[in-house]
C-alpha positions in Angstrom: -50.6 -82.9 43.6 -50.5 -78.5 43.3 -53.6 -77.6 41.1 -53.5 -74.6 38.8 -56.5 -72.4 37.1 -55.3 -70.8 33.6 -57.1 -68.3 31.8 -56.7 -67.5 28.2 -56.4 -63.6 26.8 -56.4 -63.4 23.0 -58.5 -66.7 21.7 -58.0 -65.0 18.1 -60.1 -66.5 15.2 -61.1 -69.4 13.4 -57.8 -72.0 14.2 -59.6 -73.8 11.2 -58.4 -70.7 9.3 -55.3 -69.7 10.3 -53.4 -66.8 8.5 -50.7 -63.5 9.1 -54.2 -62.0 11.0 -54.3 -64.5 13.6 -53.7 -68.6 14.1 -55.5 -68.6 17.3 -52.6 -69.4 19.3 -54.9 -69.0 22.0 -56.4 -72.2 21.5 -53.0 -74.2 21.0 -51.9 -72.5 24.4 -55.2 -73.6 26.1 -54.6 -76.9 24.5 -50.8 -77.3 26.1 -52.3 -76.7 30.0 -55.1 -78.9 29.5 -53.0 -81.5 28.6 -50.9 -81.2 32.0 -53.2 -82.5 34.8 -52.6 -79.9 37.1 -54.4 -77.6 35.0 -57.9 -76.2 34.0 -58.7 -73.8 31.6 -61.5 -71.9 33.3 -61.9 -68.6 30.8 -61.3 -66.9 28.0 -61.1 -62.8 27.5 -61.2 -61.5 23.7 -62.2 -58.5 22.4 -64.6 -60.1 19.7 -67.2 -61.5 21.6 -67.7 -64.4 18.7 -64.0 -65.3 19.1 -65.0 -65.8 22.6 -67.8 -67.9 22.2 -66.2 -70.1 20.2 -63.6 -70.6 22.3 -65.7 -71.4 25.3 -67.6 -73.7 23.5 -64.6 -75.8 21.9 -63.0 -76.0 25.5 -66.9 -76.5 27.3 -67.0 -73.0 29.4 -70.0 -71.7 30.5 -71.1 -68.3 29.2 -70.1 -66.8 32.6 -66.2 -67.6 31.8 -66.1 -65.4 28.6 -65.0 -61.6 28.8 -64.5 -59.1 26.7 -62.1 -57.5 29.3 -59.2 -59.5 30.2 -59.3 -57.0 33.3 -62.4 -57.7 34.7 -61.8 -61.8 34.0 -58.5 -61.5 35.9 -60.7 -59.5 39.0 -63.7 -62.1 38.9 -61.9 -65.8 38.0 -58.6 -64.7 39.9 -56.1 -67.4 37.6 -53.4 -68.5 39.0 -51.6 -69.3 35.2 -52.3 -65.9 32.5 -51.6 -66.7 29.2 -51.5 -64.2 26.5 -52.1 -64.7 22.5 -52.9 -61.4 21.4 -50.8 -59.6 18.7 -47.4 -58.8 19.4 -48.2 -55.1 19.8 -50.3 -55.0 22.6 -48.5 -58.3 24.4 -46.6 -54.8 26.3 -49.4 -53.2 27.7 -51.7 -56.9 28.8 -48.7 -58.4 30.1 -47.8 -55.2 32.5 -51.7 -54.8 32.9 -51.9 -58.7 34.2 -48.8 -58.3 36.6 -49.8 -55.7 38.2 -53.7 -57.3 38.8 -52.0 -58.8 42.2 -53.8 -61.7 40.6 -51.7 -64.6 38.5 -48.6 -66.2 40.0 -47.2 -66.9 36.1 -47.9 -65.3 33.1 -47.1 -67.1 29.6 -47.1 -65.2 26.4 -46.8 -66.0 22.9 -43.6 -64.8 20.6 -42.0 -62.3 19.5 -42.2 -60.6 22.9 -43.1 -57.0 21.8 -42.9 -54.1 19.3 -40.1 -52.3 21.0 -36.9 -53.2 22.6 -38.1 -51.0 25.4 -41.7 -52.6 26.0 -39.8 -55.9 26.0 -38.0 -54.8 28.9 -40.7 -53.2 30.4 -42.6 -56.3 30.7 -39.9 -58.4 32.2 -38.9 -55.6 35.0 -43.0 -55.9 35.6 -43.1 -58.8 36.3 -40.2 -59.0 38.6 -41.2 -56.1 40.5 -44.6 -58.0 40.9 -43.0 -61.2 41.8 -44.8 -63.1 38.7 -43.5 -65.8 36.7 -42.9 -64.5 32.8 -42.2 -66.8 30.2 -42.6 -66.7 26.6 -44.1 -69.4 24.1 -40.5 -70.5 22.4 -41.8 -74.0 22.1 -39.2 -75.3 19.6 -36.6 -75.6 22.3 -38.7 -78.9 22.8 -38.2 -80.2 19.5 -36.3 -83.5 19.9 -33.7 -82.7 17.1 -32.6 -79.5 19.0 -32.6 -81.1 22.2 -30.1 -83.7 21.2 -28.2 -81.2 19.0 -27.5 -79.0 22.4 -27.0 -82.6 24.2 -24.1 -83.3 21.2 -22.7 -79.9 22.1 -22.7 -80.6 25.7 -20.9 -84.1 25.4 -17.9 -82.0 22.9 -19.5 -84.1 20.2 -17.9 -81.2 17.2 -15.3 -79.8 19.6 -16.1 -76.1 21.1 -18.9 -74.3 19.2 -17.7 -71.5 17.0 -20.7 -70.6 14.7 -24.3 -70.8 14.5 -25.7 -70.7 10.9 -29.4 -70.0 10.3 -31.1 -70.1 7.2 -34.9 -70.9 8.3 -37.6 -67.9 8.4 -37.1 -64.6 8.8 -35.8 -62.6 11.3 -38.3 -61.3 13.6 -41.1 -63.5 13.5 -39.6 -66.8 12.8 -36.6 -65.3 14.1 -38.1 -65.2 17.8 -37.5 -69.2 17.7 -34.2 -69.7 15.7 -32.2 -66.5 17.2 -33.5 -68.2 20.4 -32.5 -71.6 19.4 -29.3 -70.3 18.6 -28.6 -68.6 22.3 -29.6 -72.3 23.6 -26.8 -73.9 22.0 -24.6 -71.1 22.8 -25.6 -71.6 26.9 -27.7 -68.7 26.8 -24.6 -66.2 26.5 -25.6 -62.2 25.5 -24.4 -61.1 22.4 -21.7 -58.1 22.0 -22.8 -56.3 18.6 -25.1 -57.0 15.6 -24.4 -56.1 12.0 -27.5 -56.5 9.2 -29.0 -55.5 6.1 -32.2 -56.0 4.3 -34.6 -56.0 1.7 -38.2 -54.8 1.5 -39.5 -54.3 -1.5 -43.1 -56.2 -1.3 -45.4 -55.3 1.3 -45.6 -58.3 4.5 -47.4 -57.6 7.7 -47.8 -60.3 10.0 -50.0 -59.7 13.3 -50.1 -55.9 12.3 -46.1 -55.7 12.1 -44.1 -55.4 9.1 -42.0 -58.0 8.0 -39.1 -57.4 5.9 -38.3 -59.8 2.7 -34.9 -60.4 3.3 -32.5 -60.3 6.1 -28.7 -60.7 6.2 -27.5 -60.5 10.1 -24.2 -60.9 11.8 -23.5 -61.2 15.6 -21.0 -62.1 18.0 -21.5 -63.6 21.8 -19.6 -62.5 24.6 -17.7 -65.7 24.4 -16.5 -64.9 20.8 -19.0 -67.8 19.0 -20.9 -65.7 16.2 -24.7 -66.2 14.8 -25.2 -65.7 11.3 -29.1 -65.4 9.6 -30.1 -65.3 5.9 -33.9 -65.0 5.2 -35.9 -65.1 2.5 -33.7 -65.0 -1.1 -30.6 -66.4 -0.6 -31.4 -68.3 2.5 -29.9 -71.4 0.6 -26.3 -70.5 1.6 -26.4 -73.0 3.6 -27.7 -76.9 3.3 -29.8 -76.9 6.2 -31.9 -75.1 8.5 -29.1 -74.9 11.3 -25.7 -75.3 10.8 -23.8 -75.6 14.1 -19.8 -75.4 13.9 -17.0 -76.5 15.9 -13.6 -76.4 15.8 -14.1 -80.4 15.3 -17.1 -81.0 13.5 -20.4 -80.0 12.1 -23.7 -80.5 13.6 -26.9 -80.0 10.6 -30.5 -79.6 11.8 -33.0 -79.5 9.0 -36.7 -78.8 9.4 -37.6 -78.9 5.5 -35.6 -82.2 4.4 -34.1 -85.2 5.9 -32.2 -86.2 7.6 -33.4 -83.7 10.3 -30.5 -84.1 12.3 -26.9 -85.2 11.0 -23.4 -84.8 12.2 -20.3 -84.3 10.1 -16.6 -85.3 10.6 -14.3 -84.2 7.7 -16.2 -85.8 4.8 -18.3 -88.8 6.9 -21.9 -87.7 7.6 -24.1 -89.6 9.8 -27.8 -89.2 10.5 -29.0 -89.0 14.1 -32.0 -90.6 15.6 -34.7 -88.4 16.2 -37.6 -90.7 17.0 -39.1 -89.6 13.7 -40.4 -86.2 15.1 -40.3 -83.5 12.5 -40.5 -79.6 12.8 -41.4 -78.5 9.6 -41.2 -74.7 8.6 -44.1 -74.7 6.3 -47.1 -77.1 6.1 -50.1 -77.7 8.1 -51.5 -76.2 10.8 -50.1 -79.4 12.9 -47.0 -79.5 11.2 -46.1 -75.7 12.5 -47.7 -76.1 16.0 -47.9 -79.5 16.7 -49.7 -80.3 20.2 -46.3 -82.3 21.1 -44.2 -78.8 21.6 -47.2 -76.6 23.4 -47.6 -79.6 25.7 -44.2 -79.5 26.6 -44.0 -75.4 26.8 -47.2 -75.6 29.1 -45.5 -78.3 31.3 -42.8 -76.2 31.4 -44.4 -73.0 32.8 -45.8 -75.6 35.5 -43.0 -76.9 36.4 -40.8 -73.9 36.9 -43.7 -72.3 38.9 -44.0 -75.7 41.2 -40.3 -75.4 41.7 -39.8 -72.1 42.5 -36.9 -72.0 39.4 -36.0 -70.1 36.5 -38.1 -71.2 33.6 -36.0 -72.0 30.0 -38.7 -69.9 28.4 -38.2 -66.9 30.8 -38.4 -63.4 29.7 -35.1 -62.6 31.2 -33.6 -65.3 28.6 -36.1 -64.3 26.0 -34.8 -60.9 26.0 -31.3 -61.8 24.7 -32.6 -62.7 21.3 -34.9 -59.7 21.3 -31.9 -57.6 21.9 -30.4 -59.1 18.7 -33.2 -58.2 16.8 -33.9 -55.1 17.4 -30.4 -54.0 17.3 -30.5 -55.6 13.8 -32.9 -53.4 12.1 -31.4 -50.6 14.2 -28.3 -51.4 12.4 -29.9 -51.4 9.2 -31.4 -47.8 9.8 -28.2 -46.7 11.1 -26.0 -48.3 8.2 -23.6 -49.9 11.0 -22.6 -52.0 13.4 -24.5 -51.6 16.2 -22.7 -51.9 19.8 -25.1 -53.5 22.7 -26.3 -52.7 25.1 -29.1 -51.5 22.6 -30.2 -48.2 22.9 -32.9 -48.7 20.7 -36.8 -47.3 21.9 -38.7 -47.8 18.7 -38.8 -50.5 16.1 -36.7 -49.8 13.1 -38.6 -51.3 10.7 -41.7 -50.0 11.7 -40.4 -46.7 11.7 -38.4 -47.1 8.6 -41.7 -47.8 6.1 -43.6 -45.1 8.3 -41.1 -42.5 7.4 -40.9 -43.5 4.0 -37.2 -44.2 3.8 -39.0 -48.1 3.0 -41.6 -48.2 0.8 -42.7 -51.6 -0.1 -45.1 -52.2 -2.7 -48.5 -53.6 -2.1 -48.1 -57.4 -2.2 -51.2 -57.9 -4.4 -49.7 -55.9 -7.1 
């Protein structure tokens, strides 16, 4: 059996106290890889020395396996896999640096991909150029309600898919999961255009990046299927977190209330057994980052590396979601529809805040 050494960039703060400044996802990534018998976590790099030291203690690593500079860690440990759990604004520089280091065969990075469309594409290009597998931690793809919904779609349970409605979370952070799942349901088709509007009146900064309070977005995929997302206030326009509408019925997935998965034909609705697995939008840390999902993501990364195939978590597939996100914010900035491919070099929401066009009040006022 092939074995892989894994190095972590970005331990994060105490995982017992998650916040919008950090969920300590480096711990979650490491736990996922260590659950696979093929993998061994051998080092950690964090610019905050006490974070690295705490991580090393948790994973029984020697002091010599703790670094402040990830470049030094790569040079000394020569890991097979690097997992990146730093804030989104730093993803690009770390991922590109790892790809160019001539060490790791695979890089697994936390979502969202980046804080600009330009950076997201650059990461994928650099990894392809250096023959490095690049994946992102879109682990919700492995949740049984979503897997089962996809199976029902593929078997024609509701006919041809026509629209995916999303009322779970926000556009950028949670959207990196929900829009990704919409793409999975629609066989990874790319979008043709995006039209969006948002409200941002109370400051909400997560992992150093602004997040709107309310968002409405619509997009059309190149096969004619539509996506719709309503985040924040007004997200109760549908009676489930996801509604997959087809020509012959509907599939509902609810991450807050049961049943988690249900199929409707006309007025009849039946629950579908998903072995009691839940994926809550809110709640305890274990609810949000359940170990099973991290384990499945890590296994997928290693399986793809073993088998020499593209992972379902690949950066290339992730670009479909990221383009919709940045085109959505660009649609707000232009006050009009954005046709794809997107021509967006920055983060439009960040720019609108910096320019004063959007002036959210401090959250504690």
